[in-house]
N, C-alpha and C positions, 0 to 999 in steps of 0.2 A: 150250456154244455163248459166244461171247466177246462180252461187252455193248456195246456201243458209247457211250465218256462223252458227257456232258450238256455242254451250253454254261458256262461258267465264268462267276461273278459279275461279276468284275471286263472283261468280254467286254461287260457290259450298260452303254451310255453312259448310259442313263436312271438307274440307278443309281449310277453312279460320280458324275453329275450334282448328285442329292440329296445323298448322302453329303458332297460338297464346299460345298454351298450350307448344309447341317446345322451343319459345322465353320466355317464363315464368321458361320453366325448366332451358335454361342456364343461364337467370340472376340470379336463386338462388343460380346455381351450385358455378356462380363466384364470387356473393357475400360471400357465404358460404367459398370457398377457399381464399378469398382475403388476409385472416390473413396469409396465408400460401405461396402469392406470385401466381402473376399470372401465366396459364398454358401456355407452349411456349414463356415464355420471360426469355430471358437468365441471370443469376446473378453471381454475384462472391461470392462465400461459403468462411466463415471464422469462425473459432474456438477460442472463448476467454476464459481464466479462469480468475474464479473470486473468493477471498475470501466468500463472501456471495451473494447471490442472490437476495437477500432483496427482497422477496415474489415480484419476478419477473414472468410473465407468457408467455405463448408462442403467438406469435403475439404483443407484445408490440414493438414502434417504435425503430428505432435504426438512429440516428440523429448523424450529424455533424454540429456545428455551428448553432444548430438550426432548421437546414434544415432535413426532412425524406428522409435518404438513404436507411433503408431497415428494416424489421425486424425479432424479436428473432422467430426461427423456433423450437428450443427445447430448452429444459434446463434438464442438467444431472448432478446426485450427482456423485462424484469421492471419491469409497471409499479407506482407505487404506492410503490416503495422512498424511503427517506429520501435515498440518494444515487445516480446514476446507475449500475444495474447490469445486465448480459449475464449470461446462462446461457449456457456452452457445454456440450455431450453432447459427450463423448469414447468412441471405441472405442478399447481398448488392446488389445496384444498380452496373452495369458493369461501370457507371461513374468515382467509386470511386477507379479501380481496376488501380495500386495496393499497398494499403497500406504497411507501414512501419513498421520494428520491432519494435522503441521506438514509436507507439501509444498508447496513453492511454487511457484506459477505467473506466468508472464511469458511476454507476448507481444513475439516480437523479428522483428527483420526479416530476412529472406532475402536479397531483393536492392534493389536501388534504383530497379526498376520498380514497387514493392510488396508484392512478394510477402513473406506473413507466415506463423510458424509458434508451434505454442504449446510453450514448453520448461519441461519439469516439473523440479524439483529434489527428489528424494524423502528424505523426514525419516527422522529415526531414532527419535524418543520419541515421537510421539502414536499415538494408538489406530488401530489398521487398520481403513481402509474397505471395506465389501464392496463385491460387485457390487451397480451402482447405486446406491452412497453419492455423497455429497456434500461437494466441497470449499469451505470456508466462505471469505465473502469476504475477511478480513482475510489471508490466505495468498497473494492477486493483489496484486504491486506492477503501480504505476501505469508506463504507458507512453508514451516522448516518442518520436515519430517522426523521423523525418530533415528533413522540413519543420519540422516545431515548432524542431526545434533551429539549423538556419540562418534562420527567421524570428525568432530572437532577435537576428541580427547584423543588425538594422537601421541606417540610416546614422548615427547618432548614436554606435553602438555601433562602427560601423566605425570612424568617426574618432578614436574614444576610443582603440583598438586599435593603430591606426596611430601616433598620438601616441605612447602606450605602449612601441610597438617602436622608434620613433627615439629616445626619450628614453633606452629600456634600452641602446641599441645607442650610445649615444655616453657612456652611464656604462660600460661594460665594455670599450670601446676603451681597448688596453694595461693592461688587468688579465687577460690571459690566465693567469699564474702563480698569481692569486689564485682566478681560478674554477677551476682546475686543481685547487689546494689545499682549497677549496669542498665538490668533486664528490668529493674522497678522502675527506672527512669527513661527506659525505651520510648513509651509510649506515647510521651508528650511530643519527642523527637520524632517517632513515625508518623504523627498527624501531619507533619511538614513535609513528609520525605515527598509526598505527590508534588507538590509546588519545585521542589528540588528536582525531580526526575523530570518534571517537564523541561526545568531551564535546563537540564544537560541534556537536552532531546536535540534543541534547536542547531540546527546549522551555526549560527553564527557562536555557538559554543565551543565549536571544534572539541568535542571530547575526544573524538579517533584520533586527531592530530595531537591533545595532550598524551593518550597513553603510548602511543609510539613514541613520546619525545619520554615520558617517565621509564620506557622500557630502556630506551639507547641510556640515559643516566643510570638504570640499576646496572646493565650492562657493564658501562664504563666503571661504576664505584665497586663492581667484584671482585676486583685483585685487591683491593685496600680493605675489603671488609672485615679485617681484624681489627688495623687500626681507627674504622668507622667504630666498631664497638667499643673500642677504648674511649674515643670519644664522647660516645654516648654515656659510657659509664660515667667520664668526668663531668659529663653535662649534668647529672643526676645531683651533683653536688650543686650544681648552679641553682636547679628547681628546689631543691632541698632550702636554700637560701634565701629563694622567692617565697617558699612556704612560710616562713619564719615574718617574712612581710606582707603578709596576705591582707592584711587591713589598708595597709598605704593601697597595694596593689588595685584592689576593690575601689579604692577612693579614684584610682587613675582612669580606671573602666567604667566609672559611675561619670568622672566628668567624658571621657572621651565622646561621647554623641553630641556635647554641645561644643567640644571644640571641632570635632569633625563640621557640623553645620556652620558655624563660625569661621571654618577654611575653605568650606564650599562657598558660603556667599563671597567671603575673601576674592577666591577665585573667578568666581562668575561677573564680580567688578573689574577683576583686573583683563579679563578675556578682550576685550578691545586694544587693550595696550599690547596682550603679547600676540593679537593679530595683525597688529601695526609693526610689532616688533620683526613677524615672521616674514612681514612683506618688506621692510629692510634689508633684512638678512637674503631675502631671494633677489631683491635689485641690487645688494653689495657683493653677491656671487662673484659677478667678472670683476669687481676691483680687486677682493680678496684671491682670486686668482692670479690675479698681475703681480700681486705686492711681491713675490719670489724675485721676478724678474728687477722690479722695481729697485727692490732692497740691494739684490747684486749690483744695480747702476748707481745707487747713492753709497754702495759702499766702495766703489770703483773713483766717484767723483770725492769722496770725502780723504782717499790715499792720497789722489791728486792735489788737493785742496790742501790738504796739511803742509806739505812745505811751503806752498805759498803765503798760506794764513802765517807761518814761522818767521817769513822775511816781511811779512806786511806789519810785523809788531811795532817798528818803530815809527811805521806811517800811521800809524793808529796815534801814537803818543803827540803829534803832528797834530793828526786829525782831532783829536781830545782839544788842543790848545787852540784849534780854529774857531771849534763849536763853541766854546767860552769866550773867546773875541765873539764871534755872533749873537750869544746871549747876551754880553753887554752893550751892542750895538741897539739888540733889539729893545732893552729897556730906554733907552733915549725917546726923548719926548720930541725931537728934531725931527726923529725917523719917519715918521707918515709923511710929511711934508717933503722930506726930501725924495723921497717914493715917488711921491704924485709927479715932483717938476721930472726926474729920471724918467719915467714913464711919458709924459708929455715931451722932452728929448728925444727919446729913442722910439716914440710913433714914427716921425720923418725919416729917421735909419733904417726903418725897418722893411722900406718898401726897396731903400738903395741897395740894403743886403741882399734884397730874394735877387738882384740882377748881379751883385758884383760877385757876389759869394759863388754861385757856378762855373762865373767867369774863370774861377781858378780850378775849384775842386772839382770839376768838371771837365773842363775844357782846356787845362794848365796854360792856358796864354801867357801870365807872367813867366813861368817856367821854357816856354818856348822863346818868350823876347829874350830872355838872360842868354841865352843860349846864341841866340843868332847875331844881335847887335853887335857883340866884340869881335863875331866874323866879318861883320862890313867894315871893320877899318881894320882886319888885321895886317894891312899890306903897306910899305911907306917906305922911307929913307930916312938919312941922318937929319932931315928937317921938321918930318912929321910923319903921319899916318895919312893913309888915303882913304877916301871916304868911297869904297866901290857901289855902282850902281848900272844899270842897263835901261836906258830910256826907251820906251816904243812909245811914240809919239804918230797920233792920225792927223792929219791934214785938217779934216773937217773937222776937228775935233780943238784945234789950237786957235779958229778964227770963229767971231761970231755967228750964227746959224738961226734963223725963224724957229728949225726944227732941229729935234735931238740926233744925233751921230746914229747913223744905223749900226755902225758895230760897238755902241753905248753901252757899258757895263754900269750900275749904279746901284749899291746899296745902302741905305742911308740910316736902316735899321735891323742889322744881321744879327739875328741869333745867337748868343755867346753862352748858351748852356740855360738860360733863364726857362724857354721853351721847349725844352727837349731836342734842341740840335748843336752840333758847334761847326756853323755855316761857314765861318772864317777859317780859313786854311785847309778845309774840305771840299770847299767847290770846285766846279770842274768847268773847264771852259765851253761857254755853249755859242757856235755860230750865231752873227747875227746881233741885234739887241737885246739885251736882258736888264730889266731894272726890276730893283727887288731883290728878294731870297732866291737862290740858286733853287731848280725846280728839283722835285723829288726831297725825301727827308735822307738831311746829313747823318752821318754818324755822334752821336754822344760823347765823344773822346777823340784827343788828336795825339801826337809822337809823346812816348813817355821820357821824358827827362832825367828819370832816377838816375843816379851811379850806380853802376854794376856791383856786385857783390864780389866782397872781399874773395879772392882765392886763394891766401897765403902769402907769405914771403918766399923769394925765391932763395936758392940755394947759392 
């Protein structure tokens, strides 16, 4: 018996509608999540730190060499960092696994409407970044948006650019051939431009400070621009004269490198001397600072000593004759023997002078004697003067006794200046027996016997 076929699934409109709705839902789901990556597709996750997200949004492309290799999954600000920082979570294709740590990150503009993408420039020397690893902030370059670049051309800048273009046009008019020759010589020059640009980028070059100084100089010379143009016009004559001596100038330039090398070698050899000179000048700075005051002191001394030296001129004549006599004496053959005998004679006198000299120079005993002795015989009659004295007699000192008197005062070696005291005349009476010098330290001076200064004649 032949079996009757059942109804087909495709003939069921409910089933067809359900399948259609399921396909549409899956398509919508896939299209909605396409910006976050397709599901069940393995990816290479990477985190990159950048100084500025530059209005980047999740879902923007990540490209290497212009080819799309992934998307930006999320953007997170990093609070508390020393510099503004954003962290980008990138979902990349497994084909680019593994990037290295020296990979460069740059956010670039895709269209003038503000669409952005992340450009990666793979490195070749760094270490491999594992899945879920991070690119350091130092690998990210700053981003300059189109509006930032256009805002740099404000009204003063546009006016200056117009002035430069206008003046440049006038300067290039009629010099097409020279411009062509310059463009022909430009490629060899541009081959070294990268080295020059690298040098200009170094912080030690201080290019920004140079440009600011040049701007200040340009503003300073702007009021005298007309006269400066006349100066350049006159300088053209000088350059024309130099052109006529181009051969000599070429020889000079040819000899310049050798001269420079010799000069550099000489400067290297003189560097120790220059260092010592610098140290000497540093050490001499206090003396140099004191020179103005010393110069004023010397000036005052010369002003005072000038009249004195004028009055000393006759003394100089006498001194010249004295020196001449000494010169004649010095050449005599008998002088050494005479000096030896004189030295031997003066040696015993030296010890005596050490004692006798302070006797007068310090204690003035001769002056006191000359003043007091006349007073001893100042009274008398027609017969003669009288010698005045007051005897003080102790009975126990007048007669012989086996023991010294209890009130005996005796000093047979009184200090008369050579030991630092003028004991005679300064000692005080001490009750009881006193043998030797007076107790304590006596002054190193006695009474002054110099005559009083003249007070002028009486009217």
